[in-house]
N, C-alpha and C positions, 0 to 999 in steps of 0.2 A: 672366645668360643666362635667359631668358625661360619660364617652367614652361608647357609644353603643356598645354591642356585636355584631359581625358581623354578626347573623342570625336575633338578633333587629333591624339594619341596613337593612337587605334584606327584611325582612319581611317588614318594613315599607314602603319600595318602592312599593313591591309587591301588599298591599292594596292600595295604593296611587293609581298604573295603573290600579289597578279594577277599583276604582269609577271612572276613565278617562276613561277607556274602555265602563263601563257603561253608561256615559253620551254618548260618540260617538254613540252606539248601539240605546240607545232609541231616537237619536235624528233623527237617522236612520229612525225609526218607525215614528217617528213624522210627516216624509215626505212620507209616505205612502199612498197611495188611498185607505182608508181602505174599499171603495164601492165597488170598482172595482176587489181586492185583500181579502175580506172579509176573505176569508178558511186561506189563507196565512198568513194575517196580527193577525189571533185566533192564530194560529199554534205557530205561533212566540212569541206571548204572554203567550202562554201554557208555553212555554220550558222557559221562562224567569221567570214566577211565581215559577217552579219548584226552578230554583236557588234560589229565594226569599225563600222558603220556609226552604229548605234544609241549607241554610244560618242561616236562624232564629232559626231553629232546634241546630244547632252546637252553635250558641249563648249561648241559652237556656242551653247545655251542658257545655261553657266556664264559665258559670257564677254560674252554681251547681241549675241552678233552672228548673224544671220543665216545658213542653211546650205545648201546646195541640194540635198538629197534629196527625193525626193518620194515615198520609201516606205522601209522599213527594211532593205532589201535593194537590191541592185545589180541591174540585168541581166544583164549581164557579168559571169562569175567570174574574178577577178584570180586571177591566178599565186599559190602556196600561199608564192613568194621575195617578189613584192611586196607582197603582202597580210602576210606574216610585218614586213617592213621597217615597213611604214605602221603596224602595231599597236606594234611596241617605240617608233616616236616617241610613237604616242598615249598609251603605257604612262608614258612619260618624262612627256611633258606633266603628266598627272594626279599623279603623284608631285609634280613641281614645284609646283602647284596646292595639292595639301592643304597642302605645309609653307607656301605660302604664307597661308593663312587664318587668320584670329581668331575666336574664337568668338561674334564678334557678327555677322560675317560669313557663320559655316556656318546663322545663325536666318534669313537675307535672304532673302524670299520673293521669285521671280522669276518674272513672265509669259513666256509663251512657247507658241508655237501648236505643236500635232502635225503628222504628218505628213498625217492628214486633214482637215488644217485646223482642228479643232477646237483651244478655246481650252486650257491650261493655266496651273496656280499650284502650285509647290513649293518648299521652302527650297533652299539650295544644298546643306544635309545629306541631303534626301531625296534631291536629285538622284545626290549622288556613294552614298548606297545601294542606289539603283536600279542605277547602273552597276554595282558591284561583286556584286548580288545575280541581277541577268540573265544577266553574263558569267559565272558560277558556274552557274549553271543550262544554260547552254548549253554550255559547256567539259566540263560531263558527258554533255550528248546528242552532243557530236561522239566522245568516248571512247568511248560505245557505238556509235556509227556505226565507228569504228577496230577495237573490239572483233569485229563483222563480218568483218572482213579479217584477224581472227586476231593484229592488231596489241595488245598490252596495254593499256590507256591508262593513264597516268601516275595516282599517285594525289595527286589535288589534294586535299588538306585541310589546313587553316588549322593544326593541330595538327602535322603533319608540316614545313608550311614554319617554324613558330617553331622546332622543335626541330632544323633543320638550319641555320637563321640563325643562331642562338643555342644553341649545344651545351652551354651553361651550364644550361640550362632541365631538361636531363636529369640528374636528381639523382638 
């Protein structure tokens, strides 16, 4: 059995936590009274759609493919259900992708074009960390938006995920 490089191990854990945190947040959204809190609900979905679009853009960069996005959000707001299905599929892709990477591939520099047309270059590892930190930031913002509607946001904590997914860590 191949021993995982420490970076690969941490990235695997972080992408598993990202999928778990998305599940928690979308479940909280599903419990929202969308009629009474239509604007709040819409704003939370817009934030989460932005995360999905940016994740999709970086997926394309990692694959060396073009993407169709002209901005970091879409003009139309998807339904919560369709966005959730898309997010789940993309989270699964990222988990499989991280599982497939070698330490050498993590450090490979990739050139790409930002949505504003500027050129950029990042390593695969940097791109993956951007996806993690960007999503965490915006899940927190969406949680605060939900708090405005009286919905307690989930506790999106890496430590909480670790203790829930590996109860033996609680000693």
